[in-house]
C-alpha positions as CSV (number, residue, x, y, z in Angstrom):
1,M,37.5,106.0,89.4
2,G,34.3,108.0,89.8
3,W,30.8,106.7,89.4
4,G,29.9,109.9,87.4
5,R,32.4,109.1,84.5
6,A,30.8,109.1,81.2
7,A,32.0,105.6,80.6
8,C,29.6,104.4,83.3
9,A,26.5,106.1,81.6
10,A,24.2,103.7,79.7
11,A,24.6,102.9,76.0
12,P,22.1,100.9,73.9
13,W,24.2,97.8,73.9
14,L,22.5,95.3,71.7
15,A,24.5,92.3,70.4
16,V,27.6,94.3,70.5
17,V,31.2,93.2,71.3
18,L,32.5,95.1,74.2
19,T,36.2,95.8,74.0
20,L,36.4,98.9,76.1
21,A,36.3,98.3,79.9
22,T,34.0,100.7,81.8
23,S,34.6,102.4,85.0
24,C,31.9,101.5,87.4
25,K,32.7,102.6,90.9
26,R,30.8,105.4,92.6
27,K,31.9,107.5,95.6
28,Q,29.5,108.0,98.2
29,A,29.3,107.1,101.9
30,A,27.9,103.7,102.9
31,P,26.7,102.7,106.4
32,S,28.6,100.0,108.2
33,P,27.9,96.8,106.7
34,P,26.9,93.5,108.7
35,L,30.2,92.0,107.5
36,P,32.3,94.9,108.8
37,P,35.7,95.3,107.0
38,P,38.4,94.9,109.5
39,A,40.7,97.7,110.2
40,P,43.4,98.2,107.5
41,R,46.1,95.8,108.2
42,V,49.5,95.0,106.7
43,T,49.8,91.3,106.0
44,T,52.3,89.3,104.4
45,R,52.8,85.6,103.5
46,A,55.3,85.3,106.2
47,S,53.0,86.9,108.8
48,R,49.9,85.2,108.0
49,P,49.4,81.8,109.7
50,P,49.0,79.0,107.2
51,L,45.6,77.6,106.5
52,P,44.7,74.1,107.8
53,R,45.9,71.3,105.5
54,G,43.6,71.0,102.4
55,F,42.3,74.6,102.3
56,L,43.3,77.5,100.1
57,R,42.8,81.2,100.3
58,G,41.3,82.8,97.2
59,Q,40.1,86.1,95.8
60,L,37.1,86.1,93.4
61,H,36.9,89.8,92.5
62,A,39.9,91.7,91.6
63,H,40.4,94.4,89.0
64,T,43.6,95.4,87.0
65,S,44.7,98.0,84.5
66,A,42.5,96.1,82.0
67,S,39.7,98.0,83.8
68,A,39.5,101.7,83.1
69,D,39.2,102.3,86.9
70,S,42.4,100.4,88.0
71,E,46.0,101.5,87.4
72,T,47.8,98.2,88.4
73,A,48.9,95.6,85.7
74,P,47.6,92.1,86.1
75,V,51.1,90.7,86.9
76,D,51.4,93.2,89.6
77,V,47.9,92.4,91.1
78,Q,49.0,88.8,91.1
79,R,52.3,89.8,92.9
80,W,50.5,91.8,95.3
81,Y,48.1,89.0,96.4
82,A,51.0,86.5,96.4
83,A,52.8,88.7,99.0
84,R,49.8,88.4,101.2
85,G,49.4,84.6,101.2
86,Y,46.8,84.1,98.6
87,D,46.8,80.8,96.8
88,F,44.6,81.9,93.8
89,V,43.1,85.0,92.2
90,V,40.4,85.3,89.7
91,F,40.7,88.4,87.5
92,T,37.4,90.3,86.9
93,D,37.9,93.2,84.9
94,H,35.0,95.2,83.6
95,N,33.8,93.7,80.2
96,A,37.3,92.3,79.7
97,I,38.8,88.9,80.1
98,T,42.3,88.9,81.8
99,D,44.7,86.3,82.9
100,T,48.4,86.0,83.6
101,P,50.7,82.9,83.8
102,D,50.6,81.0,87.1
103,T,53.2,81.5,89.9
104,E,53.0,80.2,93.3
105,T,49.7,82.1,93.3
106,L,47.5,80.6,90.6
107,T,45.5,83.0,88.4
108,F,42.2,82.4,86.5
109,A,40.6,84.3,83.6
110,G,37.4,86.0,84.5
111,A,35.4,89.1,83.7
112,E,32.9,91.4,85.5
113,L,30.0,91.6,83.2
114,T,29.1,95.2,83.5
115,R,25.9,96.9,82.6
116,N,25.0,100.3,83.9
117,P,21.9,101.6,82.2
118,R,20.6,105.1,83.2
119,D,17.2,103.8,83.3
120,C,16.0,100.3,84.2
121,T,12.9,98.4,85.6
122,P,12.6,98.7,88.5
123,P,14.4,102.1,88.5
124,A,17.7,103.0,90.3
125,P,17.6,105.3,93.3
126,P,17.2,109.0,92.4
127,G,20.4,110.4,90.9
128,E,22.0,107.0,90.3
129,H,22.6,104.7,87.4
130,C,21.5,101.1,87.6
131,A,24.6,98.9,88.6
132,L,23.8,95.3,87.2
133,H,27.0,93.4,87.5
134,M,27.7,89.7,87.4
135,N,31.3,88.0,87.4
136,A,32.1,85.3,85.1
137,L,34.5,83.2,87.1
138,F,37.0,80.6,85.8
139,V,36.0,81.3,82.1
140,G,37.3,78.7,79.6
141,P,40.6,79.0,77.8
142,D,38.8,79.4,74.5
143,A,36.3,82.0,75.7
144,G,35.1,84.2,72.9
145,A,34.0,87.8,73.1
146,I,31.8,89.2,75.5
147,V,28.4,89.8,73.5
148,Y,25.2,91.0,75.1
149,A,21.8,90.1,73.6
150,T,19.6,92.5,75.6
151,T,19.2,96.3,75.3
152,D,19.6,98.5,78.4
153,A,16.0,99.2,78.4
154,A,15.3,95.5,79.5
155,T,14.2,94.7,83.0
156,R,16.8,94.2,85.7
157,V,15.9,90.4,85.6
158,D,16.4,90.2,81.9
159,I,19.7,92.0,81.9
160,Y,21.0,89.8,84.7
161,A,19.7,86.7,82.9
162,D,21.6,87.8,79.9
163,E,24.7,88.2,81.9
164,L,24.1,84.7,83.3
165,R,23.9,83.5,79.7
166,V,27.1,85.2,78.8
167,A,29.0,83.8,81.7
168,R,28.0,80.2,80.7
169,A,28.8,81.0,77.1
170,L,32.4,82.0,78.2
171,G,32.6,78.7,80.1
172,G,32.5,80.4,83.5
173,I,30.6,80.2,86.7
174,A,28.4,83.2,87.4
175,M,28.4,85.2,90.5
176,L,25.9,88.1,91.1
177,N,27.8,91.0,92.4
178,H,27.0,93.7,95.2
179,P,23.3,93.3,95.1
180,N,22.7,96.5,97.2
181,M,24.9,98.8,95.1
182,A,22.4,101.2,93.6
183,S,19.8,98.6,94.8
184,G,21.0,96.2,92.0
185,A,19.2,93.0,93.0
186,D,16.4,92.5,95.6
187,A,15.4,89.1,96.9
188,D,12.9,88.5,94.2
189,I,15.4,89.0,91.6
190,V,18.0,86.9,93.2
191,L,15.4,84.2,93.7
192,E,14.3,84.2,90.0
193,L,17.9,84.1,88.9
194,S,18.5,81.1,91.2
195,K,15.8,79.4,89.3
196,R,17.6,80.0,86.1
197,G,20.9,78.5,87.5
198,L,22.6,81.2,89.6
199,T,24.6,79.6,92.4
200,L,26.9,82.3,93.7
201,L,25.9,85.6,95.4
202,E,28.3,88.2,96.6
203,V,27.1,88.8,100.1
204,G,30.3,90.3,101.4
205,N,31.7,92.7,98.9
206,Q,34.2,94.6,101.0
207,S,34.2,97.8,98.8
208,W,33.3,100.8,100.9
209,D,30.4,101.6,98.6
210,A,28.8,98.1,98.3
211,D,26.0,99.0,100.9
212,N,26.0,95.6,102.4
213,A,24.0,96.8,105.4
214,G,21.2,98.4,103.4
215,D,19.2,101.0,105.1
216,A,15.6,101.9,106.0
217,T,14.2,101.0,102.6
218,R,16.1,97.9,101.7
219,P,17.5,94.8,103.6
220,S,21.1,93.9,104.1
221,T,22.8,91.6,101.6
222,E,22.7,88.8,104.2
223,A,18.9,89.4,104.6
224,I,18.6,89.2,100.7
225,W,20.4,85.9,100.8
226,D,18.2,84.5,103.7
227,S,14.9,85.7,102.0
228,A,16.0,83.7,98.8
229,L,17.2,80.7,100.6
230,S,13.9,80.6,102.6
231,R,11.9,80.5,99.4
232,G,13.9,77.6,98.0
233,A,17.1,79.1,96.3
234,R,20.3,77.1,96.5
235,L,22.8,79.9,96.7
236,F,26.4,80.0,98.1
237,A,27.7,83.2,99.6
238,T,31.0,84.7,98.6
239,V,33.2,87.4,100.4
240,T,35.4,89.5,98.1
241,D,37.6,92.5,97.8
242,D,36.5,94.0,94.7
243,A,39.8,95.8,94.9
244,H,41.0,98.5,92.2
245,S,43.9,100.0,94.1
246,Y,47.1,98.2,95.4
247,D,50.5,99.6,95.9
248,D,49.0,102.9,94.6
249,A,46.5,103.2,97.3
250,E,48.4,105.7,99.3
251,A,49.0,107.8,96.3
252,A,45.3,107.9,95.5
253,R,44.7,109.1,99.2
254,A,47.3,111.8,98.7
255,R,45.1,113.0,95.8
256,G,42.1,113.3,97.9
257,E,40.6,110.0,96.6
258,R,39.2,107.2,98.5
259,P,40.7,103.9,97.0
260,F,39.1,100.5,96.8
261,T,41.6,98.5,98.4
262,G,42.2,94.7,98.9
263,D,42.9,92.0,101.4
264,L,39.7,92.7,103.1
265,G,37.7,89.7,101.9
266,F,38.3,86.4,100.6
267,V,37.1,82.8,100.3
268,V,38.6,79.7,102.0
269,V,38.3,76.7,99.6
270,R,38.6,73.0,100.5
271,A,40.6,71.9,97.5
272,D,44.0,70.7,96.2
273,K,46.0,73.5,94.6
274,R,45.1,72.6,91.1
275,A,42.8,74.7,88.7
276,D,40.2,71.9,88.2
277,A,39.9,71.2,91.9
278,I,39.5,74.8,92.9
279,R,36.8,75.4,90.3
280,A,34.9,72.2,91.3
281,A,35.0,73.1,94.9
282,I,33.6,76.7,94.2
283,A,30.9,75.2,92.1
284,R,29.7,72.6,94.8
285,G,30.0,75.2,97.6
286,D,32.8,73.6,99.4
287,F,34.2,77.1,100.7
288,Y,33.4,79.8,103.1
289,G,33.7,83.6,103.0
290,S,35.7,85.5,105.4
291,T,36.7,89.1,106.3
292,G,39.7,87.8,108.2
293,L,38.4,85.0,110.5
294,V,39.9,81.6,109.6
295,L,38.6,78.4,111.0
296,D,40.8,75.4,112.1
297,T,38.0,72.8,111.7
298,L,35.1,72.5,109.5
299,E,33.4,69.3,109.1
300,A,29.7,68.7,107.8
301,D,27.5,65.9,106.6
302,A,23.9,65.4,106.5
303,A,23.5,64.9,110.2
304,H,26.4,66.9,111.7
305,L,28.2,70.1,111.6
306,K,31.5,70.7,113.5
307,V,33.4,74.1,113.6
308,A,36.4,75.2,115.6
309,T,38.4,78.3,115.6
310,R,42.3,78.6,115.3
311,A,44.1,78.4,118.7
312,G,40.9,77.9,120.6
313,V,39.8,81.5,120.5
314,A,36.2,82.0,121.4
315,V,34.0,83.8,118.9
316,D,30.2,84.5,118.5
317,F,28.6,81.6,116.6
318,D,25.1,82.4,115.1
319,V,23.1,79.5,113.8
320,I,20.6,80.8,111.4
321,G,17.6,79.0,109.9
322,R,14.7,79.6,107.7
323,G,13.6,83.3,107.5
324,G,17.1,84.5,108.6
325,R,16.1,83.6,112.3
326,V,19.0,83.0,114.6
327,V,18.0,79.7,116.3
328,R,21.1,79.4,118.5
329,R,23.8,81.8,119.6
330,E,27.1,80.5,121.3
331,H,30.2,82.3,122.5
332,A,32.7,79.5,122.1
333,A,35.8,78.2,120.4
334,R,34.0,75.1,119.0
335,L,30.4,74.6,117.7
336,E,28.8,71.2,117.2
337,L,25.4,70.8,115.8
338,S,23.2,67.8,115.1
339,L,20.9,68.1,112.2
340,A,17.6,66.5,111.1
341,P,15.8,66.2,107.8
342,S,13.4,69.0,107.1
343,P,12.5,69.6,103.4
344,G,12.7,73.3,102.6
345,D,14.6,74.4,105.5
346,Y,18.3,75.1,105.9
347,V,20.8,75.9,108.5
348,R,24.0,78.2,108.1
349,V,26.5,79.5,110.5
350,R,28.0,82.9,110.9
351,A,31.1,83.2,113.2
352,R,32.3,86.7,114.3
353,A,35.5,87.5,116.3
354,A,36.1,90.2,118.8
355,D,37.6,92.4,116.3
356,G,34.5,92.2,113.9
357,A,36.3,89.7,111.5
358,T,33.6,87.4,110.3
359,A,33.2,84.1,108.5
360,L,30.1,83.1,106.5
361,L,29.6,79.3,106.2
362,Q,27.4,77.8,103.5
363,P,24.0,76.5,104.2
364,A,23.1,72.9,104.7
365,F,19.9,72.3,102.8
366,D,16.7,70.5,103.8
367,V,17.7,70.2,107.4
368,T,16.9,71.8,110.7
369,L,18.5,71.6,114.3
370,A,17.8,68.2,115.7
371,R,15.9,68.5,119.0
């Protein structure tokens, strides 16, 4: 629901147990992101082609009625994603741990650690609260209460670092969410958190207010990622829905609201369909993020990278290196790269189809293109 709700205002949370989920979405226009959401589509498990053998489709950011800004019960969110061919979903309700029994679609307990101080350092844009959110993914079965140790008067780095601590205390993997929402985290903050153990950055939050493209005063989320990578961060990029509305989306539109819908961004994970295998693959970066483009081949080692699209459809491949510089661009159905050792450098690939659907591959570290 609305960003201006009192529940999203700051409270001096100091070592308190949060039992009330807060509403944290804001309603304002955003520029077209560099990862453009594809046009609304109706997909079903039957209509969606299967992934190549050994890969799974997953959602790492999904809200349920355990969040104050969603009306859909957890079991119905699970059913909704199952109908669209998802192999797993991590529930990420605001300051609340949610899970359901597994069906054909596995579910994992998680939480969106949500801090929205009215004032923070550096400050939020004029008229906005700070939005300092971090997902705790795959939290342990014996996860305790969500307890913060910092006040809302702390710096952004300190609040995020406390969320990172909480994610670990819950037995989860931390993912810094929507870094451009209310200018949540710039490249310096992301870099500092990576030094403290952060490994996942939500580069492609597909909510319409995530501000992925940035503006004249701040870079895109991809540029934030590249800046941190170029200075030594080891971060994997995720693409997610951050959905709050599901079968009720049309009713929300009829009320004049702009819902936060799903099936717009996901991860494709190389893993067996088991809880431990999925978590381990996410932790080691054996996945890519997508807004709809699915690859047929993805092979990589220290010296080579091979990528191919489904059915030989040509796409635009951008090969990106240190500084976010595009070092090669090809329009093809297949991309093969030879890599050479180069400490401190990295190579990553972005693939974009004619309809705008995009896939972000993870970086290969300490390498450059071989000459």
